[in-house]
C-alpha positions as CSV (number, residue, x, y, z in Angstrom):
1,X,-40.1,70.3,9.8
2,X,-37.0,68.7,11.1
3,X,-36.4,65.0,10.6
4,X,-33.6,62.7,11.5
5,X,-34.0,59.3,10.0
6,X,-31.8,56.5,11.1
7,X,-31.2,53.3,9.2
8,X,-28.8,50.4,9.1
9,X,-29.6,48.6,12.3
10,X,-30.3,44.9,12.6
11,X,-29.1,41.6,14.0
12,X,-25.4,40.8,13.8
13,X,-23.2,38.1,15.3
14,X,-20.5,39.0,17.8
15,X,-17.4,40.3,16.0
16,X,-19.4,41.5,13.1
17,X,-19.9,45.0,11.7
18,X,-22.8,47.4,10.9
19,X,-23.0,50.9,9.5
20,X,-25.7,53.2,10.8
21,X,-26.8,56.2,8.8
22,X,-28.8,59.2,9.9
23,X,-30.3,61.4,7.2
24,X,-31.2,64.9,8.3
25,X,-33.7,67.3,6.7
26,X,-35.2,70.6,7.7
27,X,-31.9,71.9,9.3
28,X,-28.7,73.6,8.0
29,X,-26.9,70.3,8.6
30,X,-23.4,71.7,8.2
31,X,-23.6,73.9,11.3
32,X,-25.0,71.2,13.6
33,X,-22.9,69.0,15.9
34,X,-24.1,65.5,15.4
35,X,-24.0,62.5,17.7
36,X,-25.0,58.9,18.2
37,X,-26.5,57.8,21.5
38,X,-27.7,54.4,22.6
39,X,-30.1,53.1,25.2
40,X,-30.1,49.5,26.3
41,X,-33.1,48.0,28.2
42,X,-33.1,49.2,31.8
43,X,-30.3,51.6,31.2
44,X,-29.9,55.3,30.6
45,X,-29.3,56.8,27.2
46,X,-25.6,57.3,26.7
47,X,-23.4,59.1,24.2
48,X,-21.6,56.7,21.9
49,X,-19.8,59.1,19.5
50,X,-20.1,62.7,18.4
51,X,-18.7,64.9,15.6
52,X,-18.7,68.7,15.6
53,X,-19.6,70.9,12.7
54,X,-15.8,71.3,12.2
55,X,-15.2,67.5,12.1
56,X,-13.8,66.9,15.5
57,X,-14.8,63.6,17.0
58,X,-15.1,62.0,20.4
59,X,-16.1,58.6,21.6
60,X,-17.2,56.7,24.6
61,X,-14.4,54.7,26.1
62,X,-16.3,51.5,25.5
63,X,-16.3,52.0,21.7
64,X,-12.9,53.6,21.1
65,X,-11.0,51.8,18.4
66,X,-14.1,49.9,17.3
67,X,-16.6,52.6,16.2
68,X,-16.0,55.5,13.8
69,X,-18.3,58.5,13.3
70,X,-18.2,60.5,10.1
71,X,-20.4,63.0,8.3
72,X,-21.1,64.0,4.7
73,X,-22.4,67.5,4.6
74,X,-23.2,67.1,0.9
75,X,-25.7,64.4,1.8
76,X,-26.8,65.8,5.1
77,X,-25.9,62.5,6.6
78,X,-24.0,61.2,9.6
79,X,-22.7,57.7,9.8
80,X,-21.6,55.3,12.6
81,X,-19.3,52.5,11.4
82,X,-19.4,49.8,14.1
83,X,-16.9,46.9,14.0
84,X,-15.9,44.1,16.4
85,X,-19.4,44.3,17.8
86,X,-20.1,42.8,21.2
87,X,-23.3,41.6,22.9
88,X,-23.0,44.7,25.2
89,X,-23.4,46.9,22.2
90,X,-27.0,45.8,21.9
91,X,-29.3,48.8,22.2
92,X,-31.5,51.2,20.4
93,X,-29.2,53.8,18.6
94,X,-30.4,57.3,18.3
95,X,-29.1,60.1,16.1
96,X,-28.9,63.6,17.7
97,X,-28.4,67.0,16.1
98,X,-27.5,70.0,18.3
99,X,-26.8,73.7,17.6
100,X,-27.1,76.2,20.5
101,X,-30.5,75.5,22.1
102,X,-31.8,73.5,19.2
103,X,-31.7,69.8,19.8
104,X,-33.3,67.1,17.7
105,X,-33.6,63.3,18.0
106,X,-34.3,60.6,15.5
107,X,-36.7,57.7,16.2
108,X,-33.9,55.2,16.8
109,X,-32.8,52.0,15.2
110,X,-32.3,48.7,16.9
111,X,-28.9,47.0,17.0
112,X,-28.8,43.5,18.4
113,X,-25.5,41.6,18.7
114,X,-26.1,37.9,19.3
115,X,-25.1,34.5,18.1
């Protein structure tokens, strides 16, 4: 049974930081490309950041220079370090694992940026 469990969301003031974690089980984590997506109310889900099995990363333009994605294959965990948070970053953040035709999603964690 595959599980992706996100944690680390919450309420933060503008300019603050949060680190999201996604712990995976039931998959060979090291071969999966991992990603963080987000969905704000009334909007489509969008890619925030991704990291390949080889460690290459890419980011949405809106978060470049503020967010950093990383992975620890020894812990089967992918992270999203978020800094200089803005109200526009408010959304439910989802973890994604993809390898060929196998795609899995976590349940999401809420991030709210507000004063």
